[in-house]
RODO-2510 file (C-alpha; in nm, 4 decimals, decimal comma):
residues 188
     n   res          X          Y          Z
     1     x     0,0000     0,0000     0,0000
     2     x     0,1179     0,3487    -0,0776
     3     x     0,1977     0,6204     0,1734
     4     x    -0,0262     0,8831     0,0129
     5     x    -0,2748     0,8766     0,3009
     6     x     0,0013     0,8860     0,5616
     7     x     0,2067     1,1698     0,4180
     8     x     0,1691     1,5253     0,5387
     9     x     0,1463     1,7767     0,2533
    10     x     0,3996     2,0619     0,2705
    11     x     0,3014     2,3367     0,5157
    12     x    -0,0209     2,1477     0,5889
    13     x    -0,1799     2,2930     0,2758
    14     x    -0,3698     2,0813     0,0228
    15     x    -0,1419     1,8905    -0,2175
    16     x    -0,0197     2,1136    -0,4980
    17     x    -0,0545     2,4385    -0,2995
    18     x     0,3183     2,5087    -0,2769
    19     x     0,3551     2,4439    -0,6521
    20     x     0,0620     2,6803    -0,7114
    21     x     0,2216     2,9538    -0,4990
    22     x     0,5590     2,9063    -0,6681
    23     x     0,3942     2,9253    -1,0105
    24     x     0,2023     3,2397    -0,9209
    25     x     0,5216     3,4028    -0,7919
    26     x     0,7127     3,3160    -1,1100
    27     x     0,4261     3,4487    -1,3226
    28     x     0,4175     3,7667    -1,1136
    29     x     0,7894     3,8305    -1,1712
    30     x     0,7548     3,7681    -1,5470
    31     x     0,4515     3,9972    -1,5729
    32     x     0,6135     4,2759    -1,3712
    33     x     0,9334     4,2558    -1,5788
    34     x     0,7262     4,2625    -1,8978
    35     x     0,5192     4,5610    -1,7894
    36     x     0,8375     4,7454    -1,6911
    37     x     0,9778     4,6623    -2,0369
    38     x     1,2761     4,4912    -1,8789
    39     x     1,4371     4,1805    -2,0199
    40     x     1,3153     3,8565    -1,8684
    41     x     1,6169     3,6576    -1,7566
    42     x     1,6560     3,2998    -1,8762
    43     x     1,6027     3,1679    -1,5234
    44     x     1,2548     3,3173    -1,5083
    45     x     1,1458     3,2244    -1,8599
    46     x     1,2647     2,8645    -1,8204
    47     x     1,0980     2,8353    -1,4821
    48     x     0,7793     2,9751    -1,6325
    49     x     0,7831     2,7044    -1,9011
    50     x     0,8289     2,4329    -1,6394
    51     x     0,5413     2,5736    -1,4344
    52     x     0,3141     2,5961    -1,7384
    53     x     0,4035     2,2405    -1,8325
    54     x     0,2896     2,1332    -1,4883
    55     x    -0,0438     2,3096    -1,5084
    56     x    -0,1383     2,2510    -1,8683
    57     x    -0,0425     1,8907    -1,9336
    58     x    -0,2192     1,5703    -1,8492
    59     x    -0,0755     1,4083    -1,5423
    60     x    -0,2382     1,0683    -1,5602
    61     x    -0,1257     0,8086    -1,8096
    62     x    -0,4512     0,6163    -1,7893
    63     x    -0,7969     0,7463    -1,8475
    64     x    -1,0083     0,5972    -1,5711
    65     x    -1,3684     0,6587    -1,4705
    66     x    -1,4012     0,9064    -1,1798
    67     x    -1,5337     0,6425    -0,9411
    68     x    -1,2291     0,4198    -1,0060
    69     x    -0,9929     0,7120    -0,9456
    70     x    -1,1717     0,7938    -0,6186
    71     x    -1,1541     0,4300    -0,5068
    72     x    -0,7823     0,4026    -0,5890
    73     x    -0,7137     0,7291    -0,4060
    74     x    -0,9199     0,6166    -0,1043
    75     x    -0,7225     0,2905    -0,0949
    76     x    -0,3964     0,4864    -0,1104
    77     x    -0,2792     0,3499    -0,4478
    78     x    -0,2692     0,6878    -0,6243
    79     x    -0,2388     1,0446    -0,5076
    80     x    -0,5826     1,2046    -0,4809
    81     x    -0,6677     1,4920    -0,7124
    82     x    -0,5623     1,8065    -0,5375
    83     x    -0,7389     2,1359    -0,4923
    84     x    -0,4388     2,3631    -0,4337
    85     x    -0,4887     2,6546    -0,1944
    86     x    -0,8366     2,5222    -0,1109
    87     x    -0,9624     2,6509    -0,4464
    88     x    -1,1989     2,4663    -0,6806
    89     x    -1,0497     2,2367    -0,9420
    90     x    -0,8773     2,4148    -1,2347
    91     x    -0,8776     2,7499    -1,0482
    92     x    -0,5025     2,7975    -1,0782
    93     x    -0,5179     2,7287    -1,4520
    94     x    -0,7946     2,9850    -1,4912
    95     x    -0,6021     3,2407    -1,2839
    96     x    -0,2902     3,1864    -1,4976
    97     x    -0,4872     3,2292    -1,8193
    98     x    -0,6548     3,5424    -1,6822
    99     x    -0,3196     3,6929    -1,5830
   100     x    -0,1697     3,6423    -1,9276
   101     x    -0,4870     3,7581    -2,1031
   102     x    -0,4855     4,0681    -1,8829
   103     x    -0,1194     4,1294    -1,9639
   104     x    -0,1900     4,0969    -2,3373
   105     x    -0,4824     4,3412    -2,3145
   106     x    -0,2764     4,5865    -2,1104
   107     x     0,0110     4,5744    -2,3590
   108     x    -0,2234     4,5984    -2,6562
   109     x    -0,3824     4,9142    -2,5178
   110     x    -0,0352     5,0654    -2,4752
   111     x     0,0649     4,9575    -2,8289
   112     x     0,3406     4,7414    -2,6791
   113     x     0,2012     4,3971    -2,7498
   114     x     0,4431     4,3227    -3,0319
   115     x     0,7488     4,4707    -2,8611
   116     x     1,0123     4,2737    -2,6747
   117     x     1,0066     4,1353    -2,4089
   118     x     0,6290     4,0922    -2,4254
   119     x     0,6023     3,9022    -2,7515
   120     x     0,8310     3,6078    -2,6686
   121     x     0,6646     3,5538    -2,3312
   122     x     0,3085     3,5848    -2,4539
   123     x     0,3914     3,3943    -2,7718
   124     x     0,5145     3,0865    -2,5902
   125     x     0,2318     3,0995    -2,3366
   126     x    -0,0210     3,1340    -2,6197
   127     x     0,1379     2,8465    -2,8141
   128     x     0,1308     2,6185    -2,5118
   129     x    -0,2287     2,7011    -2,4208
   130     x    -0,3377     2,6703    -2,7837
   131     x    -0,1843     2,3244    -2,7874
   132     x    -0,3744     2,2280    -2,4749
   133     x    -0,6999     2,3559    -2,6200
   134     x    -0,6229     2,1911    -2,9539
   135     x    -0,6260     1,8390    -2,8181
   136     x    -0,8295     1,6198    -3,0471
   137     x    -0,8877     1,2679    -2,9219
   138     x    -0,7705     0,9744    -3,1335
   139     x    -0,7376     1,1575    -3,4640
   140     x    -0,4358     0,9823    -3,6091
   141     x    -0,3935     1,2127    -3,9080
   142     x    -0,4046     1,5244    -3,6879
   143     x    -0,1410     1,3739    -3,4577
   144     x     0,0804     1,2859    -3,7542
   145     x     0,0486     1,6336    -3,9084
   146     x     0,1298     1,8046    -3,5754
   147     x     0,4298     1,5807    -3,5174
   148     x     0,5669     1,6280    -3,8694
   149     x     0,5288     2,0075    -3,8675
   150     x     0,6894     2,0447    -3,5251
   151     x     0,9751     1,8074    -3,6057
   152     x     1,0487     1,9829    -3,9347
   153     x     1,0405     2,3285    -3,7756
   154     x     1,2689     2,2232    -3,4924
   155     x     1,5062     2,0427    -3,7298
   156     x     1,5245     2,3539    -3,9496
   157     x     1,6176     2,5485    -3,6384
   158     x     1,8523     2,2883    -3,4875
   159     x     2,0598     2,1931    -3,7925
   160     x     2,2351     2,5324    -3,8152
   161     x     2,3237     2,4959    -3,4457
   162     x     2,4725     2,1513    -3,5132
   163     x     2,6769     2,3072    -3,7939
   164     x     2,7956     2,5790    -3,5535
   165     x     2,6051     2,8422    -3,7542
   166     x     2,3241     2,9626    -3,5254
   167     x     2,3473     3,2988    -3,7001
   168     x     2,1625     3,1373    -3,9935
   169     x     1,8483     3,1064    -3,7808
   170     x     1,6568     3,4339    -3,7515
   171     x     1,5408     3,5180    -3,4004
   172     x     1,1772     3,4983    -3,5121
   173     x     1,2319     3,1423    -3,6405
   174     x     1,3677     3,0410    -3,2993
   175     x     1,0536     3,1761    -3,1323
   176     x     0,8308     3,0040    -3,3869
   177     x     1,0112     2,6733    -3,3334
   178     x     0,9857     2,7107    -2,9561
   179     x     0,6186     2,8000    -2,9858
   180     x     0,5515     2,4943    -3,2015
   181     x     0,7309     2,2663    -2,9558
   182     x     0,5284     2,4102    -2,6671
   183     x     0,2116     2,3772    -2,8734
   184     x     0,2966     2,0118    -2,9343
   185     x     0,3689     1,9398    -2,5674
   186     x     0,0511     2,1205    -2,4692
   187     x    -0,1526     1,9137    -2,7121
   188     x    -0,0249     1,5784    -2,5873
***
């Protein structure tokens, strides 16, 4: 039997609460830096991508009926679904989407939406969320097309790096390739 029932969640908060707080803090730093028109350091942008991956990807490998999941959680075989920070399910995802939508609207009204550093941040967030929303169940052709497009775009970006000629890849192409990869991961 698993120790899920016996373990004490960090700080006595519901499971996932510390991850939710960390994610919200990272998002806050990225938003503040963007609004101030300051460059977003690699540490923050990479951490943001990890946090988004956590919130916008499927965590279970098996699709089970809700009653089976509840039974397995009650028996201690799997970790129960968490409601971080005592909020309803999916609240953190909705808050994250609202923050980035609000940032996009704010920047649009200031005519800064397409200026750096806003565009790379919002572009990758948009690509990832679009991928999540673009999940189509069991459509083999759609999955093949997505995979082929993303692989080709990333190969076109990676090959110059392998040849020690990253200067051949325009900055925009790097962002497009990154966006496509995030879209693909979001859609899985």
